[in-house]
Each structure stands twice: as structure tokens, then as C-alpha cells.
C-alpha positions in Angstrom: 77.3 160.4 193.2 76.0 158.9 190.2 79.2 158.6 187.6 79.2 158.8 183.8 79.4 155.4 182.3 81.5 154.3 179.1 82.0 151.2 177.5 85.6 150.1 176.9 87.6 146.9 175.1 90.7 145.9 175.5 93.2 146.5 172.9 95.1 143.0 172.5 97.4 145.1 169.4 99.6 148.2 169.7 101.3 150.6 167.4 100.5 153.4 164.8 99.1 150.5 161.9 96.5 149.6 164.7 95.8 153.2 166.0 94.7 153.9 162.3 92.5 151.3 161.9 91.1 151.6 165.3 89.8 154.8 164.1 89.1 153.4 160.7 86.7 151.4 161.9 85.3 154.3 164.0 86.1 153.5 167.4 89.5 155.7 169.2 92.1 154.0 170.9 93.1 154.9 174.9 95.2 154.5 177.5 94.6 154.0 181.1 96.6 154.9 183.7 97.9 155.3 187.2 97.7 153.5 190.6 101.0 152.1 190.7 99.5 149.3 187.7 100.9 149.3 184.3 99.5 151.4 181.3 96.1 149.4 179.5 94.9 150.1 176.1 91.7 149.9 175.3 89.2 151.3 172.5 86.1 153.2 173.1 83.8 155.0 171.2 84.4 158.8 170.7 80.6 159.9 170.8 79.6 157.8 173.5 82.1 159.6 175.5 80.8 162.8 174.4 77.3 162.0 175.1 78.6 160.9 178.6 80.1 164.0 179.8 78.5 165.8 181.8 77.8 169.3 181.0 79.1 170.9 183.4 82.0 169.4 185.0 82.9 168.2 181.2 87.0 167.2 181.7 86.0 167.3 185.6 83.5 164.4 184.7 84.4 161.6 186.5 83.9 158.1 184.7 83.0 154.2 185.7 84.2 152.6 182.8 83.2 149.1 182.1 86.0 147.6 180.7 85.9 144.3 178.7 89.0 141.9 178.2 88.5 138.3 176.9 84.7 138.5 177.8 85.6 139.4 181.1 84.6 143.1 182.5 85.0 144.9 185.6 84.6 148.9 186.6 86.7 151.2 186.6 87.0 154.5 187.9 88.7 156.8 185.8 89.1 160.4 184.4 90.3 161.9 181.8 94.0 163.0 182.0 94.6 164.3 178.4 93.0 164.1 174.6 93.9 164.5 171.2 91.8 166.5 168.7 92.0 166.6 164.6 92.9 170.2 164.2 90.4 170.0 160.9 87.7 167.7 161.3 87.8 168.1 165.0 86.8 164.7 166.3 89.1 162.9 169.2 92.0 161.1 168.0 93.1 159.3 171.5 92.6 159.6 174.9 94.2 159.1 178.5 92.8 158.5 181.3 94.0 158.2 185.2 92.3 156.1 187.2 91.3 157.8 190.6 89.9 156.2 193.9 87.0 157.2 195.7 89.3 158.1 199.0 91.7 159.8 197.1 92.1 163.6 196.6 92.8 164.1 192.6 93.9 167.6 191.2 91.7 169.6 189.1 91.4 173.0 187.9 87.9 174.2 188.6 85.8 177.6 187.0 85.9 180.6 189.5 82.9 182.7 189.1 82.3 186.0 191.1 78.8 187.3 191.7 77.6 190.0 192.5 78.5 194.3 191.5 81.0 195.0 193.7 80.7 198.8 195.4 84.1 200.1 193.8 82.5 199.5 190.8 79.5 201.7 191.3 81.7 204.5 192.3 83.3 204.2 189.0 85.9 201.7 189.6 87.0 199.3 187.1 86.6 195.1 188.5 89.9 193.0 187.5 88.8 189.3 187.6 92.5 188.1 188.3 92.0 184.3 188.5 89.7 182.7 186.7 90.0 179.0 187.0 91.2 177.9 190.8 93.4 174.4 191.0 92.2 172.4 193.8 92.8 169.3 195.7 89.9 167.1 196.4 88.2 163.9 196.1 86.5 162.7 193.6 82.6 162.6 194.8 83.5 166.4 195.8 84.7 168.5 193.0 82.6 171.2 192.6 81.2 172.3 188.9 82.3 175.6 189.9 83.4 177.9 193.3 81.5 181.7 193.5 83.2 184.5 194.6 81.0 187.5 196.2 82.7 190.9 195.5 79.6 192.7 196.2 81.0 194.5 198.9 85.1 195.7 197.3 85.6 199.2 197.0 87.8 200.6 195.3 91.9 199.5 195.9 90.2 196.7 197.7 90.8 192.7 196.7 89.9 189.3 197.6 92.1 186.3 198.2 92.6 182.8 198.2 91.9 183.4 201.9 89.2 184.9 201.8 87.7 181.8 199.4 84.7 179.6 202.1 85.1 176.3 200.0 82.6 173.4 201.2 83.9 170.8 203.3 86.9 168.5 202.0 87.8 170.6 199.1 91.8 173.0 199.2 93.0 175.3 197.2 96.4 174.9 195.5 97.6 178.9 195.3 98.7 180.3 197.9 96.6 182.3 200.6 97.9 185.7 199.4 96.9 185.2 195.6 94.4 187.8 194.6 91.8 186.8 192.9 89.8 190.1 192.1 89.9 194.0 193.1 88.6 196.8 192.2 91.0 199.7 191.0 90.6 203.1 190.5 90.5 204.2 186.6 93.0 206.6 185.4 91.6 210.5 186.0 91.2 212.5 183.1 93.2 215.8 184.5 96.4 213.6 185.1 96.2 211.5 181.7 95.8 215.0 179.5 98.8 216.5 181.7 101.0 213.1 181.2 100.2 213.8 177.4 100.6 217.6 177.3 104.2 218.2 179.0 105.9 216.7 175.9 103.9 218.5 173.5 105.3 221.7 175.9 108.7 221.2 176.2 108.7 219.9 172.6 107.0 224.0 172.0 109.9 225.5 175.0 112.7 223.7 172.7 111.7 224.9 169.4 112.7 229.0 170.2 116.0 227.7 170.8 116.8 225.5 167.9 115.4 228.9 166.3 117.7 230.7 167.9 120.9 228.2 167.1 119.9 227.6 163.2 120.1 231.9 163.0 123.3 231.4 164.6 124.2 229.6 162.1 123.2 231.3 159.3 125.2 233.9 160.4 128.6 232.4 160.5 129.4 232.4 157.3 129.3 236.4 157.6 131.7 236.3 160.3 133.7 234.1 158.4 133.7 236.6 155.7 134.7 239.5 158.0 138.0 237.6 158.6 138.5 236.7 155.0 138.4 240.6 154.3 140.4 241.7 156.8 143.1 240.2 155.7 144.1 241.7 152.4 143.7 244.9 154.6 146.1 243.7 157.1 148.6 242.9 153.9 148.1 246.1 153.0 149.3 247.8 156.3 152.2 245.7 156.0 153.3 247.4 152.5 152.7 250.5 154.2 155.6 250.0 156.4 
């Protein structure tokens, strides 16, 4: 496997001031970590870094860093761990590299691409793509650009899980086998949706007459009270007659 080649120089100075001067000169500061070695401060050409990136692997590109230190050069295999980008200019402002060994696994996220048209979709179902990037462990030379999953046999109500993946030799998924990757679900039935929407309307309509009757009762209440008030004087006249 051919690795992307990038030239880098060891920075003899560190600090924000030196980092600003490095950027002003057209280069960017970087740090190389990993493999139980002391972090190494570097500077490199950001345009050369972008040009060397594998267009398909992108962040999973494996680099062969040609590191120059006081006239001496050494080749270091590394991958990008983090990149800082200016939000306005969109220029790279800092890069973190991680040393890797061709004999050891690294953990990366690889695009999971669904292929084929599910049988359930042809029957009217909806395809759900649950996992778009699959975390895997693989040796640097075995990292794929993508992982494809054929969903053409999926019927309505069926799903494909991590256990259904057929990974190439040297790769292993870092998700539990039972986790669903893609599924086909039935669309909501129109009649059920209409019934659910009509139920509150019918309940409101049934409540309306009852509310009207209650209102009439309230309107009649003063009249009843009037009768009671009118009865009091009549009782008073009967007492005088006595």
C-alpha cells in the first residue's frame, strides 16, 4: 500500500507566539503523538497536506511523514488524530498526528454504504439507515475506503445487524452484534391515521351538547332563585294573617 508522503520539520520553539509566526510564514504547527514516545512538535505546509490526502479515505489516510530534524531525516508512519480549522477562512491552523505501526490495529470510522433496493421498499415500506459510519479496528494497510451492505433482500419488518456484516480479513466491527444497521418499516396506514385524527374531533362534538345543556341550566338558575326570593314575602303575609 502506498502511503501519502508529507514533509515536516521539527519545531525547536513552542508557544503561541511561535505558532503565530509559523502560520504567518505559510506553514502550520503540528504535534506528533503516540507509541509511548514524547510528543514531537512539527511544522508543515498545509497545502501539501491537503493535496496528499486520499480523496476517498480522507481522515483515514495513512501518512509517511518525512521528518527533518537538524539536517537528519526520518520516516514516520502516522495518521491524523485531529485538525483545527479557522471558522472564517476555513484554513488549517493546527494538526495532531498519531504514530501508527503497520503491525498493530487502529480504530477508525468507515462509511457504511447501503446497496440495492429492498424488496420491502418496492412493496411500499420505508428504508431506515441507522448507522452511517461504522467504527472498526484494522491494521493501517487494511483500512477500507467504505463498507458496503446489500439490503436488497430486506422485507417489511426485517432488519440487518452488525452480525450480518461480511468484513474482509483483518477487520472487526467495534459495535455489538445485535445493533441494527438498516431496516425496512411499514408506512403508517391511512385509515389508522384518519381514525386517530377523527377521535378527538368526535369527542369534542359529543361534549358540545353537554356543555350547551349545562349553560342552559346556569341561565335558568337566576329564575329559580327569583322564585325563592318571591316566596319569602308570601310567607310573611301568611304570618300576618295568623
